[in-house]
N, C-alpha and C positions, 0 to 999 in steps of 0.2 A: 466756705470751705477753702482752705489754702491749697494752692497747687503744690506739687512735690518740690518744684524748684524754689518757689517762694518759701515754703516751709523750711527747707534746709538752709536758705539764706538767713532766715530769722533764727533758726535753731543754732546754726554754727556761730553766728554773730553773738548770740547770747551765751552759748555754752563756753565760748572762749573769751567773752568779754571784749571782742575785737572791735576796734573803731572802723568806720567806713573807709575802705581802700580808696586812695586817690585814683581818679580816672586817668589812664595812661593810653596814649595812642600806640597801638602795637604795629610793628613792622610787618610787611607782607610775609617774610620768611617765618617770623614767629607765629603768625596766625595760621599759616599752612602747616607748620610743624605741630602745633597744638591740635589742629583739626585732624591731622593724621593720627596722632596719639589717641584722641577721643574715639575715632572710628575703630582703631585697633583694639582699644579697651572694650568698646561695646561688642565687637565681634568675639573677643575672648570670653566675655560674660555669657553671650548667647551660646557659644561652644561649650562652656562648662555646664550650663543648664541642659543642653542637648545630650551631652555625654552621660550625665547623671540620670536623665530621663530614660535614655536607652538602656542603662544598667537596670533601672527599675522594671522596665517592660520585659527585658530579657529574663530577669530573675523571677518575676511573679506570673508572667503569662506564658513564657516558653521554658521555664525551669532550667535555664542554661545561663549561669552567671558569666559575664564577660570579665575575665580575670585581669585584663589590662586597663580597665576603665578608671579605677581609683588612681592608678599611677598617672594616667594621661590627664585626668581631671586635676590632680595635684600639680602637675607641670603647668597646665593652663592657669591654675589659680595663682601660683607664685608670680607669673608674668602679669596677670590681671592686677594683683596687689601692688607690684612695683610701679607699673604704669599708672595705676590709680593714685599712688603716692606722688608721682610727678605732676599729675593733673591737679591734685589737691594743693601742691606747693604753688603751682601757677596761679590758682585762685585764692591763695592765702587761706585755705580751709583746714589746715592742720590744727588740731586742738592745741590751744595755748591759754595760759592764764594771764590776762592783761588787766586784771582788776586794779593792780597797783600802778601800772603804767598809765591807765586812763585818768588817774588822779593827779598826774604831773602837769606842769605847764606845757603848752604846745612845743616849745623849743626843747625842753628837757625830754619830753616824750619822743620827739623825733630822734634825738641822740640815742636814747635807750633802745628804740626800735631798730636803729642802725646797728647798735652793738649786738642785738639779738640776731639780726640777719647775718652778721659777721661770724658770730659763734656758730650758727648753723653751717655756714660755709667751711669753717675750720674743722668741724666734726666730719663733714663730708670729705674734705681733702685728706683728713687723717685716715679715714676708713677705705677710701677708694682703692689704693694700691692693694690692700689686704683683700678686698672683694675681687680684684682681678686675679690675684694669686689663688684665691679659693676656687674661682671658676676654672683656672688652668689645672689645678690639682684634681678637681672632680672629673677631668677627662679620663683618668685612670679607673674610675668607678663606673661600672655598668649597671643600669637599672635592671631589676630581676624580671619584670614582665615585658617591657618594651624592648629591652636589650640595647638601649642607646646610652651614650656617655652621660654621666651626671652633669657635665658642663652645660647641657641644654637647659637644665633647670637652674644651676648655680649662676649662669650668666645673666639671669633676670635681675639678680641683686646688683651685680656690677653695672648693668645697663641702667637700671633705675637710679642708682646713686649718681652715676655720671650725668644723667639727664637732670636730676635735681640740682646738681652743682651748676649746670648751665642756667637753670631757672633762677637760682639764688643770686648768681652773679649778675644776671639781667635785672633782677629787682634792685640790687645795690646800685647799678648804673642808672636806672630809671628814677628811683625814689629818693636817693640820698645826695645831698649837696656835698661838694668836694671837701669843704672844710670839716663838715660833720663826719664824713667818712674817714678822713685822715685822723681826726681825734679818736674815733672808734678803733681804728687800726692800732693807734698808739696804746690805747687801754688794753685791748685784747692781746696785742703782741707783747706788751709789758707783762701781763699776767702769765702768759705762756712762758716767757723768759724766766720769770721768777720761779715758776714751778720747775722748770728745767734745772735751774741752779740749785734748787732746794732738794734735789733727789737724795743726796746723802742723809739729810735731816729726816725726810719722809721715811726712808727705809729704816731709820733708827727708831721711829715713833711706833712701829708695830701696828696693831689694829686701831690705834687712834686716828690713823689716816682714813678710816672708814667715816668718821665724823667729819673730817675735813673735806673729802671728795664726794662720797656717796650720800652725804647728808647736806653739808654746807654748800658745796658747789651746785648740787641739784636744786636746793632751795633758791640760791642766788639766780640761777638760770630761769627757774619758774617765775620769780618775781620780776625778772627783766622781760618776760613775755616770749622767751624762746619756746618754740613748739615743743610739746611734752615729749614727743619721740626723741628729739634732739637734746632735751634736758637729760634724759636717761643716757643718751649716747655720749654727751660731753662728760658727765660724771664717771661713766664706766671707762671710757677711753683714757681720761686723765688719770684715774686711779691705777689702771693697768700700765700705762706708759711710764708714770713717774714713781711708782712704788714696787713694780714687779718686772720680771723679764718675760712675761707671757706674750707670745706673738699675736699681733692684731687679727690674724686670720682666724683665731679661735673665736673672737667676737662675732665675726661674720658667720661662722658655723653655728654659733648659739642663736643668732638672729634667724638663720635659716630653720633651725630646729623649732624655734618659737612660733614660726609661721607655717609649720609643716603638718600639724596634726590634721588627720582626715576630717575630724568633727568640725574643724573651722571652715571647711568647704561650705557649710550651711550658712555662714555669716553673710556673705554677699547676697545669697538667694533670699534670706529673710529680709535684708535691706530692700531688695527688689520687690518683695511681696508688700512691704510697707508702702512703697511708692505707688504700687498698683492699687492698693487699698485706698489711698488718698485720692488718686486720679479718677478712679471709677465711682467713688462715693459709697462704697460698701460699708465703710465705717460709719458714715452718716446715717445709713439705714438702721444700723444697730442702735445708734443714739435715739433716733425717732421712735423705735420700738420701745425702748425703756421709758422714754418720756410719755408715751401713750399709756403705759401701765401704771406708773407711780408719779408722774409729773404733777398731778393735780393735788396731792396731799401736802401737808405742811412739811417743809424741808425736802419736798419731793424732787426738786431740780438738783439739789445737792446729792440726793440718792442716785439720780440719773447720771450725774457727772462721775461719781465714784464708780458706779456700776458699769458705765461705758468704758472707763479706763481699765477696769478689770477684764471686760470682754474684748475690747479692741486690742489690748496688749497681747492677747492670745493669737492675734493674727500678724501684727507687724513685728513684734519682738524688739522694738526700739522706742525709747521714751519720747524722742522728738516727734516721731510720727504719731504716737498716741495722743500727745497733747495738742498737736496741730490739727488732728482730726476732731477731737472732742470740743475744744474751746470755742471755735467759731460757730458751732452748731448750737451751743447751750448758753453762752454768755449773754446774747441779746435778750432771751426770755428771762434769764435770771435777773438782769437789770430792770426789766419791766416789773418784776415782783419786789423791787426795792432792795435787792441784794447789793451790798457794797462791793466795788471792784477788789478791795483788799481781801475780802472773804473768798471771792471766787478764785483769785490767784492762789490763796492759801490752800484751798481744796484741790486745785489743779496740780500744784507742786507736790503735796503730800500724797495725793492719789497716784501720781506717777511713781513716787517712791515705793508705794505698795505694789504697783503693777510689775516691777522688775523681777519679781519671783514667779510671775505667771508665764507658763510656757507659751511661745517659744522664746523666752528671754535670751538675748544675745549674751548677757552677762553670765547666765547659767551655762550656756554652751562653752564660753571661755573657761569658766570654772571647771567644767568637766574635763576640758583639755589640759589645763594646768595641773590640777590635783589628781587626775586619773580616776575620776568618779563616773559612775554610770549616768548617762544623760537621762535615761528613763527614770532612774531613782530620783534625780534632781527635779525632773518635771512633775513627778507624782507628789513629792513633798512640797514643791513650790506652790501648787494649787492650794493645798491645805494652809500653808503659811500665809499666802495672800488673802485667803478667806478670813483668817484671824485678824490681819491688819485691816481688812475691809470692815469687819465688824466694829473694831474700836473707832475707826474713822466715822462710820455711820452714827455711832452713839455720840461722838463729839459734835457732828454736824447737827444732829437732832437737838442737842442742848444749845448750840449756838444759834440755831434758827427757830427757836421755840416761839418767838414773837413775829414770825414772817407773815406778811400780808398775802393771803391767798384768795382774796375776794374775786379777782379776775380769772382765777383758775377754775376750769370746769372739767368734769370727767368726760372723756371722749365717748361717743356712742359706740356700742359693741360692734356695729358694722364697720366703723372707722378703725377700731382697734384690730379687727380681723383683717382688714385690708392692709394695714401697716405691718401686721405680723406676717402676712403672706409675702409682702415685698421684702421684708427683712430676713425671711427664713433662709434663703440661700447663703446670705452673709453670716447668719447665726450658726450655720452648720460648720463653717470653716474652723473657728477656734476649737470646737469640740473634736473635729476630725483630726486636727494637728495633735492635740493632747492625747487623744485616744490611741492613735496609731503608734505614737512613741512610747507612751507609758505601758501599753499592753505588749510591747515588744514586736509588733507586727512589722514595723519599718524603722530604720534609723532616722535621726534628726535630719540628716542630709537628704535622704530619700523623701521624707515628708515635706521638707521645704520645697523640693522640686515639684512634687505633686500639687502642693498648695499654690504655687505660682501658676501652674497650668489651669487649675480649677478657678483661681481668681481671674485669670485672663479670659477664660471662656464665659464664666458667669457674668463678669463685669461687662464684657462686650455685648452680651445678649440681653441682660436685664437692667444694667445700670448705665452710667455714662461711658461712651466709647472712648478709647484711647487712639488718637491719630498717630500716624507714623512719625510725625515730627515730635509729638509728646513722648512716644515710646522710645525714640532715640535719646531724647534728653534724660529720660528716666534711667536708661542703661548707663549713660555717661555719669550721671549723678551717683548711681550706685557704685560705679568704679571708683569715684573720688572718695566716697565714704569708706569703702573697703580699704583703699590704700592708706588713708589716714589712720584707721584702726589697726590694720595689720602691721604697719611700721612701728606703732607704739608697742604692740605685742612682741615684735622682734627685739627692739632695743631694751624693753623692760625684762625680757627673758635673759638677755646678755648681762644686765645689771644684777638680776637675781642670782645668776650663776657666779658672778664675781663675788657677791656677798657670801654665797655658800662656800666658795673656795677659801675664804679667809678663816673659816672655822667659826664664823659668827653664829651660824645656825646651831652648831653643836654647843657653843657656849651659852646661847640663849636657852637651849633645852635643859642644860644643867642648872641654870639659874632658876628656871621655872619650877623644877622639881623641889626647890627649897622654899617656894612661896607658900605661906599658910593659906588654908582654905581649899587647896586642891583644885579640881576642875572648875569649881564655881568662880574662884578668884581669877583663874585663867580666862574664863568666859568674859568676865567684867573687864579685864585688861584688853581682850580682843575687841570688845565693843568700843572701848575708848580709842584704841589705835585706829580702827576703821572709820569711826566718826570723824576723826581728824583727817585721815588719808582721803576719805571720800569727799570731803569739802575742798581739798587742795588738788588732788590728782584725777578726780572723776573715777568712775567705776573700774573699767577694765585695766588701766595701768596699776591701780592699787592692788587688784587681785593678782595680776601677773607678778608683781614685785614681791608681795608679802606672803601669799599663800604657800609657795614652796618652802618658805622659812618657818612659818608657824605650824603647818600641818604635822610635821614630825612630833612636835611637842604635844599637840592636841591628841594625836594617836597614842602617845606614851601615857597620857592621862586617862585613856579609855573613852575619849569623846568620839562618837560616830562621825564618819566623814560627811555624811549628808546633813546631819544636825549642825555640824560646825559650818558647813557651806551656807546654810540658811541664815545663821547668825551673822556671818561675814557680809553676805549680800544685803541683808536688811540694815545692818549698822552703817554700811557704806552708803546706802541710798538715803538714809536719814541725814548723814553728813553732807551728801551731795545737795540736798534741798535746804540745808540750814544756813541762813544768812549769818554773818556778812560775807563768808568766803564761798559758800556752796554754789558752784557754777550752775547747777541745775535750777536753783532758785531764780537766777537771772534769765535762764532759758524760758521758764514759765512766765516771768514778767514780760519778756519780749513777745512771746506768742500771744499773751493776753493783752498786750499793748497797755501795760500799767507800769508806772514808775516804780522801781524797786523799793524806794523808801515808803511808798504808800502801803505796801502789804507787810511791812516788818512786824507790826504788833499782832496782826491777825493770824500769822502762821504759827506762832508759838503754841497755842492750845492744841493744834493738830499735830505738831511735832511731838508735843508731850504725850498725846494719845498713841502715836507710833512708838515712842519709847516704852510706854507701858506694854504694848503688844510685843516689842522686842524682848523685854525682860521676861515676859511669860514664855516666849518661844525658847529663850536661852536656858531658862531654869527648869523647863518641863520638856525634856527630850522626847517623851512619848508623843507629844503633839506633832512632831516631825516624823518619828519612826513608825507610827501606826499606819502610815499611808504608803510605805515603800515595801 
């Protein structure tokens, strides 16, 4: 079983395709500064959990809601997110696509990485004054419940951006040779100068500048390994700066809005839950339970792997945690039975793609926030959709493992099965508790995430592996970094989606779609194609935040139900995420399973094909989704 920190080192390295960072001796001031930020972020996370827990207790036990809790928790959350983004920047854990950079020669890769750092710095420098003015302007706005100036919240964005600038400049100083840095400055400075001089031409081009900036520049930054959040930032800021007169403060406001939905408060808490699950071994107990039930039959360990991903994802809500929990527990036994590493990685990757619709999926929570859909409805439908995908994967596994050698596999004695079931029962209760409370409307996703953390801590400490204070602190800091990386992407992607909408692109797209033959069926097929591509390039959350606001109006105009459309988007996106050669999730699975990516290339296609069959069934038969909401 991987530790939480090890899991995330593997996960982030694979998900971003990032090369190993050079070892750098930090100065005393830098070490103390980062330690202070880590302690502050950990305290903010604990405070957020405490506030939300207090609200739950006051509401359900004393029937007296605390009206200011949501506002206070939101204030703490934005500071947690921005400080977490700084810590993620210091550790180079912001999501990025370095698939292309890794194929370059060492000298060329060093130069491209320097350019990527410099682009990040330019984006920060461009937005920092706007963030300051935004914080100043918010002083005139008083919050409704706490009665304090809005600057207390808005200054988090300014502070976080300023600290990230310091970190990026430090990285440039520590990691880049002077000659390489000067060349990079020349390239980036020259590009900015050309865009500045080309403003009259850009303004005459009309909406063709969308292709130049919001598509071309975005893809160029992605290929260069610029962190995804700053790819969105570079494209949006360049588009608005060189083709419009929109003040940059609007971008900061849109970033703030993108990170402000109350439902997003559950994101760090579910991340925290995933780390606790991994640290206490609760996920491992579920895996052992399933292995005791069906591990002895032909293709049984494949069933166990897929079933474990289905159940464990209902606790952690994150793919990295799911795979890091299941793979180490099952792969050794699967190897003993003669299963090829390529088949195991293929099952792990496609099973994780299936599991992203299982509550409490972080992706579903973000979708609810972006598209304005009920979380309970998405959770209810997500279970049914995941069951369909699980079924097609089980069939594919049975066909692939028809000749598996099971001579050494024996059925466990009933007494052993009973003992394993008793041990696993407290862990098995948690995923059903999470789903039931939300889907039945008993509690919100945020409230449930808080209760689940408390339950996992108590049960984990009493019945499973204990979490030491040192490990608990590292889990808090780790959660803060993950939260910061994700929330910054949400903020910048929201700003880019707003910029696209303001151009009239969404309206033009809606008009174009109305003339497409085949109606909603053709639109669904187009959606599947779009998110298969976006999922493989951008990963899940950025793709949703960017495209969902643009495509949803057209889907509604064609009579497609919001929840049905959400399921199609999420499944298509996850298939793209796991599809080589671009799907970053595929490389994450290879990293966790310690298998070279080229080894599993051939084995994954039958399982991806099975998922595509399931996706087409889901897309073309809306009742399969709507019956359960």
